[in-house]
C-alpha positions in Angstrom: -83.9 -132.8 -21.8 -82.7 -129.2 -21.4 -79.0 -128.5 -21.0 -79.2 -127.6 -17.3 -80.8 -130.9 -16.4 -78.5 -132.9 -18.7 -75.4 -131.2 -17.3 -76.6 -131.9 -13.7 -77.3 -135.6 -14.5 -73.9 -136.1 -16.1 -72.2 -134.5 -13.1 -74.1 -136.6 -10.7 -73.3 -139.9 -12.6 -69.6 -139.2 -13.0 -69.2 -138.6 -9.2 -69.6 -134.8 -9.0 -67.1 -132.0 -8.9 -64.9 -133.9 -6.4 -64.2 -136.6 -9.1 -63.3 -134.2 -11.9 -59.6 -133.4 -12.5 -60.3 -131.4 -15.6 -62.9 -131.0 -18.4 -62.6 -129.7 -22.0 -64.7 -130.3 -25.1 -64.1 -130.8 -28.8 -66.6 -130.6 -31.7 -69.0 -133.2 -30.3 -67.6 -134.5 -27.0 -67.3 -133.5 -23.4 -63.8 -134.7 -22.3 -63.4 -135.4 -18.6 -60.2 -136.4 -16.9 -61.5 -138.1 -13.7 -59.7 -139.0 -10.5 -61.6 -142.3 -10.3 -62.9 -143.8 -13.5 -64.6 -146.7 -11.6 -67.3 -144.3 -10.2 -69.3 -143.6 -13.4 -71.8 -146.2 -14.7 -71.2 -146.1 -18.5 -74.6 -147.6 -19.3 -76.5 -145.2 -17.1 -74.8 -142.1 -18.6 -75.2 -143.4 -22.1 -79.0 -143.8 -21.5 -79.4 -140.1 -20.6 -81.6 -138.3 -23.0 -79.2 -136.2 -25.2 -76.2 -138.5 -24.8 -75.2 -140.3 -28.0 -72.5 -142.5 -26.5 -69.8 -142.8 -23.9 -66.2 -143.5 -24.8 -63.2 -144.1 -22.5 -60.0 -143.6 -24.4 -56.6 -141.8 -24.1 -57.1 -141.5 -20.3 -60.3 -139.4 -20.8 -63.9 -140.1 -20.0 -65.7 -138.8 -23.1 -69.4 -138.2 -23.4 -70.6 -137.7 -27.0 -73.3 -135.1 -27.3 -73.2 -133.9 -30.9 -73.9 -130.3 -31.7 -75.2 -129.4 -28.3 -71.8 -130.0 -26.7 -70.9 -126.3 -26.4 -74.0 -125.4 -24.5 -73.7 -128.3 -22.2 -70.0 -127.6 -21.6 -70.8 -124.0 -20.6 -73.5 -125.3 -18.2 -71.2 -127.9 -16.7 -68.6 -125.1 -16.0 -71.4 -123.0 -14.4 -72.4 -125.9 -12.1 -68.9 -127.0 -11.0 -67.3 -123.6 -10.7 -63.5 -123.5 -10.4 -61.7 -126.9 -10.4 -58.9 -127.3 -7.9 -56.4 -130.1 -8.0 -56.8 -132.6 -5.2 -53.3 -133.7 -4.2 -54.6 -136.0 -1.5 -56.5 -138.3 -3.9 -54.8 -141.3 -5.3 -54.9 -140.9 -9.1 -55.5 -143.7 -11.5 -52.3 -144.9 -13.1 -52.1 -144.6 -16.8 -49.9 -146.2 -19.4 -47.2 -144.1 -21.0 -49.2 -144.1 -24.3 -52.4 -143.0 -22.5 -50.4 -140.2 -20.8 -49.0 -139.1 -24.1 -52.4 -139.1 -25.9 -54.1 -137.4 -23.0 -51.4 -134.6 -23.0 -51.5 -134.1 -26.8 -55.3 -134.0 -26.8 -55.4 -131.7 -23.8 -53.0 -129.2 -25.5 -54.4 -129.4 -29.0 -58.2 -129.7 -28.4 -58.7 -126.0 -27.4 -56.8 -124.9 -30.6 -58.3 -127.3 -33.1 -61.2 -125.0 -34.1 -58.9 -122.1 -34.9 -56.4 -124.4 -36.5 -59.0 -126.0 -38.8 -60.5 -122.6 -39.8 -57.0 -121.2 -40.6 -56.2 -124.2 -42.8 -59.5 -124.0 -44.6 -59.0 -120.3 -45.4 -55.5 -121.1 -46.7 -57.0 -123.9 -48.9 -59.7 -121.6 -50.3 -57.1 -118.9 -51.0 -55.1 -121.5 -53.0 -58.2 -122.3 -55.1 -58.8 -118.6 -55.8 -55.2 -118.0 -56.7 -54.8 -121.1 -59.0 -58.1 -120.2 -60.7 -56.9 -116.7 -61.3 -59.7 -115.2 -59.4 -57.5 -113.5 -56.8 -54.0 -112.2 -57.4 -51.4 -112.9 -54.8 -50.3 -109.3 -55.0 -53.8 -107.9 -54.3 -54.6 -106.4 -50.9 -57.5 -108.8 -50.3 -55.2 -111.8 -50.8 -52.5 -110.4 -48.6 -54.9 -109.7 -45.7 -56.6 -113.1 -46.0 -53.2 -114.9 -46.3 -52.0 -113.2 -43.1 -55.2 -114.4 -41.4 -54.8 -118.0 -42.7 -51.1 -118.2 -41.9 -51.0 -116.4 -38.6 -51.9 -119.5 -36.6 -49.2 -121.6 -38.1 -46.5 -119.0 -38.1 -47.1 -118.1 -34.5 -47.9 -121.7 -33.4 -45.1 -121.7 -30.7 -46.9 -118.8 -29.0 -50.4 -120.3 -29.3 -49.3 -123.8 -28.3 -47.2 -122.3 -25.5 -50.3 -120.8 -24.0 -52.3 -124.0 -24.4 -49.5 -126.1 -23.0 -49.1 -123.8 -20.1 -52.8 -124.2 -19.3 -52.5 -127.9 -19.4 -49.3 -128.1 -17.3 -50.8 -125.6 -14.8 -48.4 -122.8 -15.6 -49.4 -119.2 -16.1 -50.5 -118.9 -19.7 -48.7 -115.6 -20.3 -45.4 -117.3 -19.2 -46.1 -120.0 -21.8 -46.8 -117.4 -24.5 -43.5 -115.6 -23.6 -41.5 -118.8 -23.9 -43.1 -119.5 -27.3 -42.6 -115.9 -28.4 -38.9 -116.0 -27.3 -38.3 -118.9 -29.7 -39.4 -116.9 -32.7 -38.5 -113.4 -31.7 -37.5 -111.5 -35.0 -34.1 -110.4 -33.8 -33.1 -114.1 -33.2 -34.4 -115.6 -36.4 -31.6 -114.3 -38.7 -29.1 -116.4 -36.6 -31.0 -119.5 -37.7 -29.4 -119.2 -41.2 -26.3 -117.1 -40.7 -24.1 -115.6 -38.1 -23.1 -116.9 -34.6 -25.0 -116.3 -31.4 -23.8 -116.9 -27.9 -25.4 -116.7 -24.5 -23.0 -116.3 -21.6 -20.2 -117.3 -24.0 -22.1 -120.6 -24.8 -22.8 -121.1 -28.5 -26.5 -121.1 -29.4 -27.5 -123.4 -32.2 -30.3 -121.1 -33.3 -33.0 -122.6 -35.5 -36.1 -121.3 -37.1 -38.9 -122.3 -34.8 -41.8 -120.6 -36.6 -44.6 -123.1 -37.3 -42.9 -125.7 -35.1 -44.8 -127.9 -32.7 -42.7 -129.8 -30.3 -40.0 -127.2 -29.1 -42.5 -124.9 -27.4 -44.5 -127.7 -25.8 -41.4 -129.3 -24.3 -40.0 -126.0 -23.3 -43.2 -125.1 -21.5 -43.3 -128.5 -19.8 -39.7 -127.9 -18.5 -40.8 -124.4 -17.4 -43.7 -126.0 -15.5 -41.3 -128.3 -13.6 -39.1 -125.3 -12.8 -42.2 -123.4 -11.6 -43.1 -126.2 -9.3 -39.7 -126.2 -7.8 -39.7 -122.4 -7.3 -43.2 -122.6 -5.9 -41.7 -124.2 -2.7 -39.5 -121.2 -2.0 -40.6 -118.8 0.8 -41.0 -115.8 -1.5 -44.1 -114.4 0.2 -45.1 -111.0 -1.2 -42.4 -111.1 -3.8 -43.8 -114.3 -5.4 -46.0 -112.5 -7.9 -43.0 -111.0 -9.7 -40.0 -113.1 -8.7 -41.4 -116.5 -9.5 -42.2 -115.9 -13.2 -38.9 -114.0 -13.4 -36.9 -117.0 -12.3 -38.9 -119.4 -14.4 -38.3 -117.3 -17.6 -34.6 -116.6 -16.9 -34.0 -120.3 -16.6 -36.4 -121.8 -19.1 -35.9 -119.6 -22.1 -32.1 -119.9 -22.3 -32.5 -123.6 -21.6 -35.0 -123.8 -24.5 -32.7 -122.0 -26.9 -29.5 -123.9 -25.8 -30.8 -127.4 -25.3 -34.5 -128.1 -25.7 -35.0 -126.4 -29.1 -32.0 -127.9 -31.0 -32.6 -131.4 -29.6 -36.3 -131.5 -30.3 -35.9 -129.8 -33.8 -33.3 -132.5 -34.8 -35.6 -135.2 -33.6 -38.5 -133.6 -35.4 -36.5 -133.5 -38.6 -35.6 -137.2 -38.1 -39.2 -138.0 -37.5 -40.4 -136.2 -40.7 -37.7 -138.0 -42.7 -38.7 -141.4 -41.2 -42.4 -140.9 -42.0 -41.5 -139.7 -45.6 -39.3 -142.7 -46.2 -42.0 -145.1 -45.0 -44.5 -143.4 -47.3 -42.0 -143.5 -50.3 -41.5 -147.3 -49.7 -45.1 -147.9 -50.8 -47.8 -145.2 -50.8 -50.3 -147.7 -52.1 -49.7 -150.1 -49.2 -49.8 -147.2 -46.8 -53.2 -146.1 -48.2 -54.5 -149.7 -47.8 -53.3 -150.1 -44.3 -54.0 -146.6 -43.0 -56.8 -145.2 -45.1 -59.8 -147.2 -43.7 -58.5 -148.4 -40.3 -57.9 -144.7 -39.4 -61.6 -144.7 -38.6 -60.9 -147.2 -35.8 -57.9 -145.2 -34.6 -60.1 -142.2 -34.2 -62.7 -144.3 -32.4 -60.1 -145.4 -29.9 -58.4 -142.0 -29.6 -55.1 -143.3 -31.1 -55.2 -140.5 -33.8 -54.0 -137.9 -31.3 -50.5 -139.3 -31.4 -50.3 -138.5 -35.1 -51.5 -134.8 -35.1 -48.2 -133.3 -34.0 -46.4 -135.5 -36.5 -48.7 -134.2 -39.3 -48.0 -130.6 -38.3 -44.3 -131.3 -37.9 -44.1 -132.7 -41.4 -45.9 -129.6 -42.8 -43.4 -127.3 -40.9 -40.4 -129.3 -42.1 -41.3 -130.0 -45.7 -44.4 -127.9 -46.6 -46.8 -130.9 -46.8 -47.8 -134.1 -45.0 -47.9 -137.3 -47.1 -50.0 -139.4 -44.7 -53.0 -137.1 -44.4 -53.5 -137.4 -48.2 -54.2 -141.1 -47.6 -57.0 -140.3 -45.2 -59.2 -138.2 -47.4 -61.4 -141.2 -48.4 -62.4 -142.4 -44.9 -64.6 -139.4 -44.1 -66.5 -139.8 -47.4 -66.7 -143.5 -46.8 -68.4 -143.0 -43.5 -70.8 -140.5 -45.2 -71.6 -143.1 -47.9 -72.3 -145.9 -45.4 -74.5 -143.7 -43.3 -76.6 -142.5 -46.2 -77.1 -146.1 -47.3 -78.3 -146.9 -43.8 -80.8 -144.1 -44.2 -82.1 -145.4 -47.5 -82.4 -149.0 -46.3 -83.5 -148.9 -42.7 -87.2 -149.1 -41.8 -86.7 -147.4 -38.5 -87.9 -143.7 -39.0 -85.7 -142.4 -36.2 -82.6 -144.2 -37.5 -83.4 -142.9 -41.0 -83.6 -139.3 -39.8 -80.4 -139.7 -37.7 -78.6 -141.3 -40.7 -79.5 -138.5 -43.1 -78.6 -135.7 -40.6 -75.3 -137.2 -39.5 -74.5 -138.1 -43.1 -74.7 -134.4 -44.0 -72.4 -133.4 -41.1 -69.9 -136.1 -42.0 -69.6 -134.7 -45.5 -68.4 -131.4 -44.0 -66.0 -133.0 -41.5 -68.0 -133.9 -38.3 -68.2 -137.7 -38.3 -68.5 -138.7 -34.6 -72.4 -138.6 -34.4 -72.5 -140.8 -37.5 -69.7 -143.1 -36.1 -71.3 -143.6 -32.7 -74.9 -143.1 -33.6 -75.2 -145.3 -36.7 -72.1 -147.1 -37.8 -71.2 -148.8 -34.5 -74.8 -150.0 -33.7 -75.1 -151.7 -37.1 -71.5 -152.8 -37.3 -71.6 -153.9 -41.0 -71.8 -150.3 -42.2 -68.6 -149.6 -40.1 -66.9 -152.5 -41.9 -68.1 -151.0 -45.2 -66.7 -147.6 -44.3 -63.3 -149.1 -43.4 -63.2 -151.0 -46.7 -64.2 -147.9 -48.7 -61.6 -145.8 -46.8 -58.8 -148.3 -47.6 -59.7 -148.6 -51.3 -59.8 -144.8 -51.5 -56.5 -144.6 -49.7 -55.0 -146.9 -52.3 -56.0 -144.4 -55.1 -54.6 -141.5 -53.1 -51.3 -143.4 -52.5 -51.0 -144.4 -56.2 -51.5 -140.7 -57.2 -49.2 -139.6 -54.4 -51.8 -137.2 -52.9 -50.4 -135.1 -50.1 -52.0 -132.4 -47.9 -50.5 -128.9 -47.7 -52.3 -127.6 -44.6 -54.1 -128.8 -41.6 -57.8 -128.1 -41.7 -61.2 -129.6 -42.2 -62.0 -133.0 -43.6 -64.6 -134.4 -46.0 -65.5 -131.8 -48.6 -63.7 -129.1 -46.6 -60.5 -131.1 -47.1 -60.4 -130.7 -50.8 -58.8 -127.2 -50.8 -56.1 -128.5 -48.5 -54.6 -130.9 -51.2 -54.1 -128.2 -53.8 -50.4 -127.7 -54.5 -49.6 -124.0 -54.1 -47.6 -124.3 -57.3 -50.7 -125.4 -59.2 -53.1 -128.3 -59.5 -51.3 -131.6 -60.1 -52.1 -135.3 -60.2 -52.2 -135.5 -56.5 -55.2 -133.2 -56.4 -57.2 -135.3 -58.9 -56.1 -138.5 -57.1 -57.5 -137.1 -53.8 -60.8 -136.3 -55.4 -60.9 -139.8 -57.0 -60.1 -141.4 -53.6 -63.0 -139.6 -52.0 -65.4 -140.7 -54.7 -64.2 -144.3 -54.5 -64.5 -144.3 -50.7 -68.0 -142.9 -50.8 -69.4 -145.1 -53.5 -67.7 -148.3 -52.2 -69.0 -147.9 -48.7 -72.4 -146.9 -50.0 -72.8 -149.9 -52.2 -71.5 -152.4 -49.6 -73.8 -151.0 -47.0 -76.8 -150.8 -49.3 -76.6 -154.4 -50.5 -75.0 -156.1 -47.5 -74.7 -153.8 -44.5 -78.3 -153.6 -43.2 -79.6 -156.3 -40.9 -82.5 -154.8 -39.0 -82.6 -155.7 -35.3 -85.4 -158.0 -34.1 -88.6 -156.1 -33.4 -88.0 -156.3 -29.6 -84.6 -154.8 -30.1 -85.6 -152.1 -32.6 -85.0 -149.1 -30.4 -83.9 -145.5 -30.7 -80.5 -145.1 -32.4 -79.1 -143.7 -29.1 -80.2 -146.9 -27.3 -78.7 -149.0 -30.0 -75.4 -147.2 -29.3 -75.7 -148.0 -25.7 -76.1 -151.7 -26.3 -73.3 -151.9 -28.8 -70.8 -149.4 -27.6 -69.0 -152.2 -25.6 -67.5 -153.1 -29.0 -64.9 -150.4 -28.2 
């Protein structure tokens, strides 16, 4: 089915433009926020040619399309045109956790590609530096380091823009709020000197690379903007409304929001680190493999800002080091399915998705192979946990946010030089891959009955209710 027809069919089945509150996409999924989630028929959509599976999680209606998602997304936008909020429609009530994960995913999803690319470049630079191939004083290194670090250094600006889009505030206003937090003239007051605003002391902090202050500040600004929107400003609105919003929100961010959120962020980083220090091995066992299930249910979104916060506060994140093995475990399980299955289409799907899983894109493998067969999913969870135990024992940590699978290797290199944590991370990946492969190969393949031996996509459709 071509992209035009697939997009049209998807829009028809989800209730058309009138039922869409917003739509975004990630590496493999169209992510709809719908006014009424009872309208779509999950089985009908999942049966469309080109759809791998349908997932409802985190307040989003997600349609897994694999590597054609970008083209279908562009086509969907062409067909629906501009989306306008319908304030007359009663919206589905969501739990607080669903609201939180929906918000985080809505803010971070547009930025994940650039974030992962920046982290990967930073990891590669670390390899070149540690290997003595590229000097840190060379012009090439300096330029590439600026490229790799720009996203993280200016994260308040970038997340300010993304948060503004999500909270329906002008994106340039969001960027200005983020930029005000890290303006060079203010930064020295984070370490020395006293700063006041209207005679009120400002507890200035270094907000470069921070996550939460800009997001919360933009959310507050959006609330102020909604209040000012009701004023009869008429022709003056274009200039006066952003003026009022900025004059109120930026001082409020520096005086109240920033210090409170930064202190809470520091406390959160300390708490996570203390839990990790209590037993990294136990953490690897409990988190390493089950993380696959958390991704499947969308619960992982709640952790992404925590990971980034830890890196901003202490230069590394201890939890992500425990997750290296689960990606390789999924790849091992999927490849084993390819070797053992007698279904030619499943075999082809397993090999192709196994390759993409090795370089960090696991959703086609998860929904196209692991879920339908179930046992390989169990094998991947076991492999991920055993690998996590190795990473925990060797105290593997991750120094930057980036790709996973093989692309995650550069991210665990200590900038000070290769240490035991790096070797532990590699060992954890090998253990995860081999364990999941062997369990799947010798135990994980139970071919469906002949009458049920259908296309892998159809198998997903019949099994996806497991979620």
